[in-house]
C-alpha positions in Angstrom: 13.6 6.3 -11.0 12.4 9.9 -10.6 8.6 10.4 -11.0 5.9 13.0 -11.9 2.3 13.1 -12.3 0.5 11.3 -15.4 -1.3 14.4 -16.3 -2.1 18.1 -14.9 -4.6 18.4 -12.2 -6.4 21.4 -10.6 -7.9 22.8 -7.3 -9.9 25.6 -6.4 -10.4 27.0 -3.0 -9.4 29.8 -0.4 -6.3 30.7 1.4 -6.6 30.0 5.0 -5.1 33.3 6.3 -5.9 35.7 3.4 -9.4 34.1 2.8 -9.0 34.9 -1.0 -10.0 32.7 -3.8 -7.2 30.8 -5.6 -6.8 28.4 -8.4 -4.0 25.9 -8.3 -2.7 23.5 -10.9 -0.2 20.7 -10.9 1.6 20.2 -14.1 3.8 17.2 -14.9 7.5 17.9 -15.2 10.7 16.2 -16.3 13.5 14.7 -14.4 15.7 16.9 -12.3 13.0 19.7 -12.4 12.0 19.5 -8.7 9.1 21.0 -7.0 8.6 24.7 -8.4 5.8 27.1 -8.0 4.8 29.6 -10.6 2.8 32.7 -9.6 0.6 33.2 -12.7 -0.9 36.5 -11.6 2.4 38.5 -11.5 4.0 40.5 -14.2 7.5 42.2 -14.7 9.2 39.9 -12.1 10.3 36.3 -11.8 7.1 34.3 -11.4 9.4 30.9 -10.5 10.0 30.1 -6.8 11.6 26.5 -5.9 10.0 24.9 -3.2 13.7 24.8 -1.0 14.6 25.1 2.5 16.7 28.1 1.8 13.8 29.9 0.2 11.8 29.9 3.4 11.5 33.4 4.7 8.8 33.0 7.0 7.4 29.8 9.0 5.5 31.4 12.2 2.2 30.1 11.4 2.8 28.4 7.9 5.6 27.8 5.5 6.2 30.6 3.0 8.4 30.7 0.4 10.1 33.6 -1.5 12.3 34.3 -4.6 14.7 36.9 -5.1 12.2 39.4 -6.6 10.1 39.2 -3.5 7.3 37.1 -5.1 5.8 34.6 -2.3 3.7 31.6 -2.1 2.7 30.8 1.4 0.8 27.8 3.5 2.6 25.2 1.0 3.2 22.5 3.6 0.1 20.6 3.0 0.5 20.3 -0.8 4.4 19.5 0.0 3.3 16.5 2.3 0.9 15.2 -0.5 3.6 15.4 -2.9 6.3 13.8 -0.7 3.7 11.2 0.5 2.8 10.2 -2.8 6.4 10.0 -4.2 6.2 12.9 -6.8 9.5 14.1 -7.4 8.8 16.5 -10.0 6.1 19.1 -10.7 5.2 22.7 -11.7 2.6 24.2 -9.5 0.8 27.1 -11.1 -1.0 29.2 -8.8 -2.8 32.6 -9.5 -2.5 34.0 -6.0 0.0 34.2 -2.9 -1.5 31.4 -0.7 -2.0 27.7 -1.5 -5.6 27.0 -1.1 -6.6 25.2 2.5 -9.3 22.8 1.0 -10.4 20.7 3.9 -7.4 21.6 6.0 -5.4 18.5 5.5 -3.6 16.7 2.6 -6.1 14.5 1.6 -7.9 16.4 -1.5 -4.4 16.9 -3.1 -3.8 13.2 -2.8 -6.9 12.0 -4.2 -6.6 14.5 -7.1 -2.9 13.1 -7.6 -3.9 9.6 -7.5 -6.6 10.4 -10.0 -3.7 11.8 -12.3 -1.7 9.0 -11.9 2.2 8.5 -11.6 4.6 8.5 -14.4 8.4 7.7 -14.3 10.5 10.4 -16.2 14.0 9.0 -16.2 16.9 9.9 -13.8 18.0 8.5 -10.8 16.2 9.4 -7.7 18.6 10.9 -5.1 18.1 11.2 -1.3 19.5 13.3 1.4 20.9 10.6 3.9 21.6 11.9 7.4 25.0 10.8 8.6 25.1 12.1 12.1 22.7 13.5 14.5 21.7 17.3 14.2 19.5 18.9 16.8 18.1 22.5 17.3 16.0 23.8 20.2 13.8 26.6 21.4 12.7 26.6 24.9 10.8 23.4 25.4 10.5 22.8 21.7 13.3 20.7 19.7 13.7 18.9 16.6 16.4 16.7 15.7 17.2 14.4 12.6 19.3 11.0 13.3 20.5 8.5 11.0 18.1 5.6 9.8 17.9 3.3 6.9 14.5 4.8 5.8 12.4 7.7 6.5 10.8 7.8 10.0 8.8 10.5 11.9 8.5 10.6 15.7 6.3 13.3 17.1 5.3 14.5 20.6 3.0 17.4 21.6 1.5 18.7 24.9 -1.5 21.1 24.9 -3.3 22.7 27.9 -6.8 21.9 26.0 -7.9 18.6 27.5 -9.3 17.3 24.1 -5.6 17.3 22.8 -3.3 16.9 25.9 -0.4 15.0 25.6 -0.1 12.9 22.4 2.7 10.9 20.8 3.0 8.9 17.5 5.7 7.3 15.7 5.8 6.1 12.0 8.1 4.3 9.5 7.1 6.3 6.3 7.4 3.5 3.8 4.8 1.4 2.3 2.0 3.9 2.0 2.0 5.1 5.8 1.2 8.5 4.9 -1.7 7.7 3.0 -3.2 5.3 5.5 -2.2 7.0 8.8 -1.8 11.1 8.3 -3.2 12.7 4.9 -6.8 13.2 6.2 -5.5 14.8 9.5 -6.5 18.5 9.5 -5.0 21.7 10.9 -6.1 22.6 14.2 -6.1 25.6 16.8 -7.8 26.7 19.8 -10.9 29.2 19.3 -9.2 31.9 21.3 -6.3 31.7 19.1 -8.6 32.1 15.9 -10.1 35.1 17.5 -6.8 36.7 18.0 -5.5 35.7 14.6 -8.7 37.2 12.9 -8.2 40.5 14.8 -4.7 40.6 13.2 -5.7 40.0 9.9 -5.1 36.4 9.8 -7.0 33.3 9.3 -9.5 35.1 7.5 -10.3 31.7 5.3 -10.5 29.7 8.4 -13.7 27.9 8.9 -14.9 25.1 11.3 -15.2 23.1 8.2 -11.4 23.2 7.1 -9.7 23.4 10.7 -10.2 21.5 13.9 -11.2 24.1 16.2 -11.0 23.2 19.8 -11.9 24.9 23.4 -10.8 23.0 26.5 -12.6 19.7 26.3 -14.6 20.4 23.5 -14.2 20.0 19.4 -16.1 22.6 17.9 -15.8 21.5 14.4 -18.7 19.7 12.8 -18.3 15.8 13.1 -15.5 16.0 15.7 -12.1 14.4 15.2 -11.1 12.1 12.3 -8.7 10.4 14.7 -8.4 10.5 18.5 -5.0 11.7 18.2 -5.7 13.8 14.8 -3.6 16.9 16.4 -0.2 14.9 16.3 -1.0 13.3 13.1 -1.1 16.5 11.5 1.9 17.7 13.0 3.6 14.7 11.4 2.2 15.7 8.2 3.4 19.4 8.3 6.7 17.8 9.3 6.9 15.8 6.2 5.9 18.5 3.9 8.6 20.7 5.6 11.2 18.2 5.4 10.5 17.9 1.6 11.8 21.3 1.0 15.2 19.6 1.4 15.1 19.1 -2.2 14.5 15.3 -2.2 13.3 12.4 -0.1 15.4 12.0 3.5 16.8 9.0 4.7 16.7 9.7 8.3 14.4 9.9 11.6 12.8 13.2 12.2 12.1 13.6 16.0 10.1 16.5 17.2 8.8 17.6 20.4 6.5 20.6 20.4 8.2 21.6 17.1 6.5 23.4 14.1 7.2 24.9 10.8 9.9 27.4 12.0 11.8 24.5 13.9 11.8 22.3 11.1 13.3 24.6 8.7 15.8 25.8 11.4 16.8 22.1 11.4 17.3 21.7 7.8 19.6 24.9 7.9 21.4 23.2 10.8 22.0 19.9 9.0 23.1 21.6 5.6 25.6 23.8 7.5 26.9 20.9 9.7 30.1 19.3 7.9 29.6 15.4 7.5 25.8 15.5 8.7 24.6 14.6 5.3 25.2 13.4 1.7 23.1 13.0 -1.3 22.9 9.1 -2.2 21.4 7.3 -5.2 18.8 5.0 -4.0 18.8 1.3 -4.3 15.6 -0.9 -4.6 15.4 -1.3 -0.8 15.7 2.2 -0.1 13.2 3.2 -2.4 10.7 1.0 -0.9 11.2 2.8 2.5 10.2 6.1 1.1 6.8 7.5 1.9 5.5 7.3 -1.6 6.3 3.7 -2.0 3.4 1.5 -2.7 0.9 4.5 -3.1 0.3 4.5 -6.8 1.5 0.8 -7.6 0.6 -0.7 -9.8 -0.9 2.6 -11.4 2.0 3.9 -13.3 1.0 5.7 -16.4 3.2 5.6 -19.5 5.4 8.3 -19.9 4.3 11.2 -22.4 
């Protein structure tokens, strides 16, 4: 059964890269609506942008989607991860600017808001993208692949020169609330030198030590330090889940990333859909539903459809 939120929920903050204030509201939507953004601040052009892999036009530092009229929304990965991790399949996202608020740099504030709103079943059988054969993409030392699996799994490796990060690896089966337990509160991270370079180029204008983990060699400069010893790789997995949800529904498959990022994950989705026999849309049975990231997050907190 497809789901949506039980009621609307709002968030206010600033964009990580623009530094501009932004108001965002999640509105319940019917079956087969999917995840759609609506820019409330634009006039005379189409304000709707479907959150879909083929609408991604830039994924260098964050994931940006754009419609045919050139209307954009960027830094969507954390809210997409929250939606995927909570098992929310249909929602209209109203936003009065071009960038999703960064909040604390993780998905946790979005998840908490969604849990307060509750979940409702909206009818319609839930479909998932089943990976039927392995597809891989590479760029230098970085690579990502999707391989067949019975449920949703993420396996990630990172390797940074900064000693406080270094080499990290984590693997998770994403069912049974794993996203909420293991990943949702892990924040975006960057090196201090990278922050300075980005700000000199007009980026990361909304970044602070409170909404990102800033590291310098063997030091964590953000107050309070790390939330997890391996917070960096956990956040990479969070990003990957959000970017994979742009497939148009949940994925039954194992994502393996090595030094991968937003651009690599989008490149992988494009390769999957371009490869004959690599994928199929399937209607899920009860066992497969339980293997998805949102399983068990809200239960028994379903609210009556309105």
